[in-house]
N, C-alpha and C positions, 0 to 999 in steps of 0.2 A: 540716149536724149542729148542735144548739143544745146548750150547756152552760151551768148556771147553777150558781152560787154562792149561797147564802142565810145572813144573818147579823142579829141584832140589836145597835143602837147605843143606847147612853143617851143624850138631850139634856141640852142645858145646863139647862132647865127640869124636869130628872128624870124627863122620860117616854121611853117607849122605842120605837124604830121598827125597823121590819124593812126590811131592806135587799136586794134581791134583785139579783147583775150577772150579766149574762148574755155569753156569749163566743156567736158564730156563727162555725164551723169550717166551710171549704170545701174541697172534693176537686177544684176545678177549676181550679187555680193551676198554671201552668204553670211548669218550673224556669228558664225565662229563657234557656236553652242555643240557639241557635240550631238547631245539629247533632243535637237531639234529638227522633227520632220520637215518642215516646210521649207527648210533650207536644203534639204538632202541633195547632194549634186553639186551645190555650188558653194561649198566650200573651198577655198583653194589651199587648204591645207587645216589642222588642228590649234585653232588661234588662243582657244580657253581650253580651262582646265576639263576634265571629263565628269570630276567629282569637286562643284564649288563648294564653298567655304560652308560649314552647316555646325551650328550650336558652339563655335567658335567663341562668338563676340556675345556678351551681355546685352548691349545695347542691339543685336540683329540675332534673335537666334533662330532664323531660318534662312536654309541654302541660299547665298548669293554672290555674284560676283562683283568683283571693286570697279572704280571708274573713277582714276584720279585727274584731276586738272593738271593744266601747264606747270604749274608753279611749285606741284607737290612733287611732280617727276624730277624738276629741276632740282629743289631742295631736298628729297627724301632720297629718290632710289639714286642719284648720281652719290650724295653720300655714301652711299652703303658700298660703292665701288667693286663691284662685281663687272669681271670682264665680258665686253659682249651686251650689256646693260640695254643699251641703246637700241641693239640690234632685234633684242628679246623683245622689246616694247614697241618697237616700230612694227613686228611680226605680229602681235593681237591688237593694234588698233584700226579701228574699222577705217578704211579709206574714204576722204574726203569727197572724192567723186562718186558716193552713193546716193542716188535718187531720192533716198528718204529721209535722208539726213543731213542734205547741203542746204547752206541757206546762205544770202546773200546779206549786206553789212546795209544796215538801213539808213536813212540820212540823219546826219546829228549824233550817228553811234560811233564810238571808236573803236578802233581794233582791239581791243581789251576785251571792253564787254560784247563786241559781236563774238569774239572766241568762247569768253564764259558761255553765251546764249548758244552759241554750238555745241557745246558740252552737254548742257542740260536739254537742248531738242535730241541728242543721239541717247542720254540715259533714258530720257523719257519715251522714245523710240523703242529702245531694247527692253523695257518692263511691259509695253504693251505687246509687244512681237512675243516674251517670251509668255504672257499669259495664253496665247495659241496653242503654245504646246501639250498642255493639260489644263482641263477646268480645274483641278485640284493642285494645280502646280503652285507652291509658295516662290518659287526661284526668283530675286529680284536683284537689278541693277544697282548700286547703293554710290553714289558721287560722294566723294572725297576732296575737300576743297578747304584751304584756308583763309577764304576769301569772305569776309561776313556776307558782303551782299549777294554774291552769287549763290552762298548756303543760302540766305534767307529768301532769295528768289526760288531756287531750288523747292523748297519746303513749302513757299504759296502754292507753286505748280504740281504739288503730290506726288514728289520725287524725295525719295528717301536720301539726306543729305548727312555729314558729319565732316567735324574738321579732323586733321590726321589726328592730334593728341588726343579725340576723344575717342575715334575708331581704335587707336594702340592702348586705351587705357581700358576699353572695355575686353581685351584682349586676357582673361582673368587666367589664361590655361600659360600665357606668357608672359609674365611681368618683366621679364628681363627686356623686351624689345624696347621699352620706356625710354632705357638707356640712349638711343640708338635714334631717337627725336632730334632731328635738327632744330635750332634757336630759329623763327623767323625772324630773327631780324638782329639788329646790332644793339636794340634799346633793351631785348628782352637780357634775362639775366646779370641784369647789372648789379654791381655792387653796391650793399646797401648803405656805405658812406654817400656816395653820391658826389665826392669828392673830383673835378674836372683834374685828370692828369695832363692831357694832349689837346693839341688845339686842334680844330676842326678842320676837317679835308674842304678844301675848296671843289664846287661844283665842277662837272668834265666842262662842262661850255666856258666857265672861267677859266680852265685850266688848258683848254685848249687858243683862247684868247691872248692869254700868256706867254706861250709857245711860242704864238706865230710871233707877238711883237717882241720876242727876245728877253722878256720877264723872267721867264721859268723855262728849264731845260729838262727835256724827256730822255728816261734812260731806264735802265735796267738796273734793278737793285740788287747787291751781293753782299749780302750777310757775312761777317767775318767769323771762321771756325773758332778763334782764338780769344775775341774779345766781343762780348755782347752788347757792348756798347760804341760797337763801333763797326761800321759797312761802309762802301762804295756804290756808286751810280756810275756806270758806263753809258756815257753819251751817244745816243743814237745817232749816227749818219755825222759823227764829228771827224773831220780829217785831220786836227790839229793833233800835236803831241798831248796837250793838256784834254784829254778825253776821259778822266777820270774826276768825279769829285768824291772829295772825302765827306762821311758824314760820322758825328760824335754828339754821342749825349744822347740817353732817353728820349728828350723830348722834341729834338731836331729829327731822331729817327721815326718818329711819329706813329706808330703803329703799321708800317711797312714790313714786308714779311721776303725772306730770300726768294730772287726770280720774278717780283714784283712789277711792273713796267708802273715808274713814278714821274711825277713832275718836283722838280728842285728847285729852289731859289738860291743864288750864288752869294754868300755871305761875302759884306766888305772886307776887302784884304787884311784890315787892322784882326779882323776875326777868324783870319786863317790858321790851321793848325795842321801838326806834322800827324803823320801815322805812328802810331803810340806800339810799343814794344812791350807794353804789359799784356800777362794773361789774366784774360777774367772771365768766370765761369758762373751764370746765373745760379746761386743757390738759395733763392727766396721762396718763401711760401706763402705771404700774404700782401697787399696792398700798402703796408708800412712800410716795406722793402724799398719803396721809391725813395724815403730818404735814404737809405744805404746807397743804391744807385747815386745818388747826388754825389754822396761823401767818395765814391769811388771814379766818379768823372772828373772831381780833382785830381785824382792821379795819373788821369792821362794828358795834363796839360803841363809836362814837362818845358824848360827851357832849352829850346833849340836855337840852331842855326838859322837864317834867313832862308837860306837857299833848301832847306828841309822840310818846308812851309808848301804844304800842297790847296788846291783850291779847296777850299771849304762850303758845304749847302747846306740846308735844311730841305725834307721833303714836306710839299703844302698839299699835297695831292695822289691819289693813286686815280692812274688812267686806266689798269688791269690789273686785276686780282690774278694770281699763279698759283694760286694754292693745288694743294692735290691732297690725299687722304696721308698721314704719317705713321713712321713706325716707331715703337716707344715703350716706354716703361711708364705703369704709374707709380707716383710719388703720393701716397696715401695720407692723408691730411690727419694733423696727431690731435685734432677734435675728435673725442669719442660719438660714434653714431653720427659722424658728418658724411652728407651725399657728394660735398663737393670737395675735390679732389685734383691735384694739380698733373700733368701728364707731360714726361720727359721725353721730348723726340731724340732719337737715336742719331739724327743728324744734328750738329753743334749749331748751325747756323739757322735754324728754327725756334722761336721762343715755346717756353713751356706754355701749355693749353689747358685751361680750366673747364671740365668735364663733372657733369653730375652722375653719379651712378649709386646703385645700390649694390652692385657686386665686388666693392674693392676688396673685401678679405679675398676674395676666389682670384681677383687680376693680378693682386701682387706677385713680383715674382715672375711674371708673366709677358711676352712682347705682344703686346696690343697695338691696335690699328685705330685713331682716333682720327676726324676730320674736324676742320675749324670752321664754324658757324659765322662769327661776325667778332668784332673787338669794338666793344663801345668806348669813347672818351675818358669813361672815370674808371676803367679796368687796368689792373695792370697787364694784365694777358688776353691772349685771345679767349673767346668761350667757341668750346666744340662739344663734340658728341662722341662716345663709343660705338666705333664698328663695328671689330672685330676681334677675337681671342686666335694668335697664332701658335701658340704654343710655352712651354719653359723656355726661363734663359739659358744660353747655353746649349742645349741641344744642337745637337748637328743638322737637322730638317729644317729648324724654327729658325736658326739665325742664316742659314742657306737661303730662305723663305723673304728673311727681310733686308739682305743686301739684295736679291732679284727685284725686290719690291721699291726700295732704296733708290735704287737707282735706273729704276723704270725700264727693266728688261723685260721685252715680252715671252711669258714662258709658261702660259697654259696649254694644255693640249691643243694639237692641230684640231680645228673643227671638220666636220662632214664633209660643208660645204668646199673647204680646200683639200682635203684627202679625196673627193671624188673627181679631181683633175690628174690622179696619179696614174700612171700607167697600171693596165690589167696583167696579174703573173698568170701563168708564166709570159715573160717577155722575152722576147729574141728579138736581130735587128733583122726588117725586111727589106724588099727591093725598092719599095717608098723611100727608107730611112738613109738607102745606099745613092739616092739622088742628091747632085752636085758634092757627093763625097770622094774621098781617094780610099782606096785600099792598102792602109800599111801596116798592115799584120805581119807581114814577112819581115819588118825590122826586129833588130832587137832593142827593143826599149822597156827601161825599168823605171820605179819610182823608189825613191830616198827618204824617208821620211823617220820623225820620232819614235818610240817603241810602242806599240798598242793604239799606232793611228789607225783608225777606220775609214776616215774620209781622206779619203786620197785626191786631191786635185791634180797633181802634176805628175809626169815620168817624163825623161829625156833616152832622146839614144845620140849615140856620134858614130861616123863608119867612115872608111876612106873610099874617097869616090876613085872612077878608072883616070881621071887626070890628075890624080895625086892630090886634089884638096880635100878638105874635108866637109861632110854633112852632118850636123848639127841640129836635131829638132829637139823642140818644147813642144810636148801633148798636155793640152789642158781638156779637163771635164766637159764635155758638151753641154753644161747644163740647162743651156737655152732652150734645146730642142727639147727637153720636156716642159720647160716654164713658157708658156706661152702669154704674150703680153696682155694684160686686161683682166684675164680670168681671176678667180679667187686666190689659188695658190701662187699667182703674182702678186698679187696687192699684198699677201700674208708676209710673201718674203722680202717684200719692199719696205712693209712696215716694220718688220724687224732690221730689216739693215745687214746685220750680221749674227754669224755664229760666236755665241758667248762661252769662253773656255774658263770653267770653273777648277780647283784643285781636283775634286771628285765628281764632276760631272759638266756634261756638254749642253749648251741649250742650242739645239740645231736652229738654223736658220731656214732651213727648208726639212720636209720630212724624213725620217730614217730610211723609206725605201729608195730614196733618191742617195743622201747623205754618205749612206754605208753600205749600199749597194749598186742600184744600176748607173749611178756617175761616177762611182769610187773606183779610181783608175788599178785593181787589185790584178794579181796575175794570174795568167792562163785563162782568163775570160775574153771574150769582145766585150769592146767597149767603143762607145761613141766621143769624139775626142774635136779639138779646134785646135789644128798644129800650126805652129810659128817656126817655118825650115829655113836655116841660113848655109850659103855655100860658105867655107872660111878657107882661109890660107893658114900654113901652120902657124902665122903669128897671130893667130886671132884674128883677124882683118876680114872686116866681111864685103863678101864677093856679089853677094847676091840675097834675097829675102823673097820669101814667098809666104802666104797664108793658104790654108785650104781645112775645109771641115773633113775630115776622116774618121776612120776606122782603125782603131790598135789592138795587140794583146800582147800585153804586157808579160816579157820573160821572167821578172822579180822582184816582189815588194821586199825592198832592202830596209833596214835602220840605219843611222848615220855610221853606228859603230861596225854592222857587218861591210857597208861598203868602203870603212878605211881598212877594215883587214884585207878586203879584196884589193883593191890599189896596192896596200903594202906586202902582200904576200907573193912573193918570188916563186912560188911553187903554184900559181893562178894563172890563168892565160888563155881561159873560154873569151867567149865572145862576150859576153857581160861585162866581166871584169876589163877587157880590151877596153870597152867604151869605157867603161868608168875611167878608165888612165886617159882616156883621151879628152873628155871631159874635164878633169881636174887641171890638167896640162894647160889645155885652153882657160879654163876660169882663172889660174895664176896671173896670164899674160892678160886677160880681160880686168881684173881687180887691179893690178899695176897702174892698167892705164889709166884708170876712174881718179884714183889716189894723186895719178899726176895732173891730173886736170881739176881736182879743190876736193874730191869728195871725202867726206869725213869717215874716218873709224874711229866711232864712241864706243862707250862702255855701259852696261847698265846691269847690275847685277841680277840673276835670275836663279830663283831656287827650284828645285825639285825634291818633291816629299816621299819617302817610299813609305807603303802604306800597311799597314799590318791585315792578310789577308782575309782573318775572319771578323774584327772588329772595324775594320776601314778606318782605323785612326792613325795618324801621322808617327811613325816609331825613328824615322831618322829625317833630317833634311840635309840638305846639301846644295851648292851652286851647282848651275850646269855646265858641264863639260862642254866644250867646242871643238870640232875636229876641222880637217880641212874640207871633208865632205859637207860639214854643212854648211862653207863658204861658196864650196864648187856648188851647189845646189842657188844659193843666192845670188851669186853672179851672171846664171842663165834667166832665172826669172825677173831679174832689172833688165837682163837685156832685152827679153822678152815683150817686157810692160814699155820699153822704151819705143822698139822698134812699133809696138801696133799703138801706140800713142801718134808718133808721125804720121803711119797711116789713116787713121781714122780721122785725126786735124786735116789731114790734105783733103780729106772727101767729104767731111763735116767741118767745116770751119769756124761755122757758128755754134754747131750743135755736138762739140767732143763734149765726152766727162773727160775730164782729167785731174789730175792729181798736184798741188803746188805745196813746198814747204819756203815762208815766206823768211828773207832774212832777219835773224834778230836785232832788236836796235842797240846799237852801241853800249846801254846802261846796262843790259843784261851780262855781260861780260864782265863787268867789275868786281863780284867775287872770286870768279877764275884766275883774272891779272891781278886780283890783290894775294891768292893765295900762291901762286905761282911765285912770283914777288918775294914773298916771305922765303923761299927755298931759293934766292938768288936765280930765279928762270925767267924769262920773259916771252910771253904770250903775246903774239900778234892778233887783233882779229879784225881789219881791215875789209878782208876776203875771206870763203870760205879756203883757199889755196893757201893764205900765209897762215890761217890758223891749224889748218890739216899740217904744213910745216913744222910750224912751231912747236905742236905735239908731237910729232915724231920726233924731234930734237930735246926734248924735256925728257931726258931721262939722267938719274942717279946711278951710279953704282956701287952704292953702300945702299941704295933704297930702290931695290928692281919695281916693287909696287907703286911709287910714286909715280908713274905714269898712267897706271890703269885710272889711280886717284882722280889723276886731271882730267881722263876723259870723260870717267863717272859725273865730274863735276861738269866738264863742257857741254854733257847732253840735259843739264840743269837749266841750260841757259839757253837752249833750241825754243823756236815756239812751235805750235802744234800744226804737222800738217794737214791739210785739209782738200775736201773735192771742191771740184766747180767747173762750170758750163763755160766753154771757151768763148761762148759769144756775148758774156756776162764780166768779164777780166782781161785784163792785158797785161798782166804780171803770171808768166806760167813757169816762170825758172824754180827749180827744186833745188832748194841750197845746199842741204846735206848729201846730195846725191851729183851735183856739180852738174845738173842736166838741163838743157833748156827746156826738155817737155817730158813728160811722164803721166801714165795712169796705172790702174789695176787692170789685169788681164789675168791673171793666172792662179786665181782663187773664188772661182764662182761657186762653188758649191757653200763657202762660208762668207761671200762678201756680195751684194748685192750689187756694188758699184760694177762689178765684173761682169755681170749679167748684162747690163745697158751695153759696157763695153764690146761685149761679145756679138750682140747686137749690132750693132752699130758697123762692125767689122765684118758681119757676115753680110749687111747689105753692100756695104763697099766691096767687097770680091764677088757680089751677084750669088750667094749662096741663100740668101734668104731676103723678103720682103718686106721693107717697112710699114710703120703705121704712125699716124698723127701726132702722139706723144712724143716719140723718138726725136722728131725734129721740132720740138716748142720747147725753146732755149729756158720758156721761164717755169714751163712744169719742169725741164731737166734741173732747175737751177734748185725749185722746190725739194726737187729727190734729193738733191746732193745736202741742202740743210738738214734732212732728217737725217740720212748718212752720217755725216761728221756730229750727229747729236750720239747718235745709235753707237759710233765706236767710242766715242768719247765716254761713254758712260758703259761700254763694254769693259773697257779698260781700268774705269776705277771698279767697277764689280770684281772684275779680275785682283785687283790689289787687295781688295776688300778682304774675299777669300783666301788669298796667301797669308794676310794678316790673320784671320780666325784659326786658319788651320797652324798658324806658328804659336798662337795660342795656346791651341790644344795639345802642340808637341811639348813646352814648355810647362804645362800643367802637371803634365806627368812624370817630369825629369827631378830629380834633385837639383839644388841650386847649381849654376854654372858659370865658371870664371873662363874670360874668354879675351885674344889679343885682340885689338880693335883699332882704327885710325880716325883722325878727327876729320869730319866733312865740313862743318859750318861751326863757328864762333857766336855764340850771343851774349847777351848782355849777363845774363844770369844762369848759365848752361852750354853743353857744347854737344853737338850732333855726333854721334860716332858711326862708322860702318864695320861691322864684322866681317870681314872676308869668309872665315868658313862657313856661314849663312847665308851670306847675301842680307845679313839681316841690319837696318837700320834702327837707332834709336837714341834717345836723349838723356842726357846724363845732367840732372838739375842740382844746383850747389845752394839753392835754399828750399827748406822744407819747413812746414808748418811746425809750431811747437819747438823750434831747434833755434839756438841762438846763430846769427845772422853773419856769414863770415865777411872777411873785407874784398869784396870783388871790385876791380878797375877794367875797364872793359875800353880795347880802343880800336877804332871803325877801321881808320887807315889800313892796319899792320896786314887784316886783321889780328886781335889777340886779347885774351882774356887773364889778366893776375889773379891769382885768387891765395890770398895769406902769403905772398911771397914766391909762387910758382906760377910759372906763365905757360898757358897752353897754344899754341899754335894751329891751323890750318895743317892738316895731315901729321900730325905728333902723333907717336903710336902711345896708345895706351892700355891697360889691361883693365877691364869691365864684367862686373857680376851681373848674369842676367836672370832675373826672376819674374814671374807671374802676378803682378797687381792685381786682386781679384776684390780690393775696396769698395769698388763702382761696378756693381753689377751691369749695368747699363753701358758703362765704356770699360771694361776690362782691358788692360794693356801689358804688353813686355816693359818691364821696370830694367833700368840701368843704373848702376852706383859704380863709381871709382874703386877700383881695388890699387891699382898702381898708375902712378907715382902715389909716393906716400905724401899727405897732407894732414899735417892733424886738427882735428876734428871734424875731417872732410870724409877720409876714408870707411869703406867697409869693410870688415874682414872678409878675405874671401870664402871662409869654410869651407870651401873645397879645392880637392885636386883637381887637374886636370881631365874631364870625365869621357871614359868612350858613350858616346849619345846613341849607339847604334843597338836595336832592340832584337832579338832572337833572329838570328839570321833565315833559318825556315819558315818565317811569318811573313817576310818581308815580300811585297810586290812594288813592283816600283811601276809608277803611273807619272804621267808627262802632265805639268801644266797647261 
């Protein structure tokens, strides 16, 4: 049945257009109850449970289905934070196009009232329909609503209806569910004192007016990890240097939470302050702590020069809350029998959350998930509710789950909908697959990867041509052949964005059948590839470039060490080794050329854990060893990425997915320049080329590790590289690579960006057809935003995994004493790097319950004088390494100074230099 509504609308230009809205109403949609004979054959799928709830509720002792209204879904189901919740709900809701339950909005009725009436009509229809199943049937549908008006009307109409709280409290067999009830409003669960702490948030309409007039600024609230009384707001769309507003003090923060979109009012210049160098953690337990907070705020206001003052403001309203469920631990109340407790999030940027629970004793010492419900004006902390118990603190599985959840890494098993788009096994290359594809199985192709690598993206070959030139090929897994645009597999890959590599686990972007089998370029099997092939002379000058879809058969899957051994061995002269030597020779020339153009060679200490084969605990920790073969592979991957970037931009000037690396602002280099100056070295930073040349010259015969330290420090000065759409930006330059254009093509198994680039390149060479989203620059820009977020979160998750495994390693060791170098000097501490482990940590010189030493900090040099001993950046020291487990929530590696000797400061070494490796027969190497 078709129903239509026609109305006239006036356009901006003054014209009138006729608009017709049509509703197609169906009478063939089943109720979803498996036992319903009347709807037999009309079910689109099993929408309702075959065994409805029976005897579970003291209010409803008969079998029943639940029909929650929209607000219950929003407040309760979303707060439960179960992946796929909306898909699950949507699959069970009766479509609005059903003939029996469709209603139109009545005159004078608002949209909310119409929706409430529609839910009541659906509930009534269900109850009448289910009676037809059997005369004796007691099966009913119960309406769950927190809207008193809606509930009262439902009861008047003979519909069983309860609030969410009433129904949950009636589930006598599951009293723990009461803890999971969300607060209905910010006014609920307010503390008894009623004392107003915060100013009222302005309504959205006033905020929008203020932003439009310039009275207020809109931006993203970024809380500080080190100081709970300080935050910054990054102003949206601001192109000036002053795009960051500093917020200091509890009342000025005004209940904003990390990543909220807020409106801020800029304070007069006389009230501007400087960023604080004080570390403050919130350790309060009750509302009286507000007075302590005010005392602590005075510590932030120290005398500083005018040039250090920053634009300062206060939060006047929240434009959009970006709350999520948070992982952390319960801080049990000191009051016996209290139900009200504080929850401490793992993320130090999130305030503590007050929850009510009857399970406090059972939840102590465990990682739990809590959701925020609101933050009243008279409450020191936001209110929330318990969602889930993850497991014991410190357990490997629990902590891995926490770091994945906290960094928003999608890690649920792939759904059946996604898996249904995988090729059926056994799989083989067909004649259809060979269309628009070259057969390159005769080439001597090989791959070079870390040990244990199963997701092999790339392979290489090099051979001499009859004209004396060289042919070099980079062959990349043709993942886009298996993942077609728009299907469930493509959507899930786009959502995940990247594979995440943890110390002991890999979270794949694509299902394992593709990542470790059909797409992986393993040796001695036929595989589909996308090849970039150059003709070069012996000086590595490119004479011709071509791209082709191909089929290859890799002759060897080598590790970096195995490939290096072949290159170095005079006894080996087979085709694979000859190819590797040719590639290595050309790679050295290519690298030299890149560096001459200004490409940076930076450094970042990476670690590798050796795992016990039985317990899977780390038994040794080392910095990764880099060989010539690492550089060889990197050079050809860079060259392929640049070649492909040029090609796709030529064909799609507005729609190419590219990657850029912005040049850092001069202020970023201050710490590097000052550190070098303290060693009588000059670092120039006006261009990438001058920086690269300065770093090359910055060497000391007496201090060979100095250059590595400078490169590590230079890495910290860099901006983040990002993906972008060529039609939405003018600056394509990649600062670190000194390349005018760049993209990612070489890792489509683990990066979704590369899949898009493969699709663009395939269309450019006529090997595949396009689709609308591929040439929509706005949609491509949205994809880039998600990819940038996912890549950043993946990096943070990887670092958190390394930190956790480092803690596990030192937990099982005696006290260790090692040589270290100072990377940064602070007002009351030094940050050191231990080269042996690639480990970074802070040595504090002020501790609780100990006499404070005389400290003199000089920001210009920079240096720190402690009781007559002066510390500079890059000074060599000796430190003692222990695991500090005093705070279960935030266990950390603790470092204490052993040498040089300072009376009252030093910690006795307690150990001789220790051999930290475990039993050799139990070692199993695992690349991070």
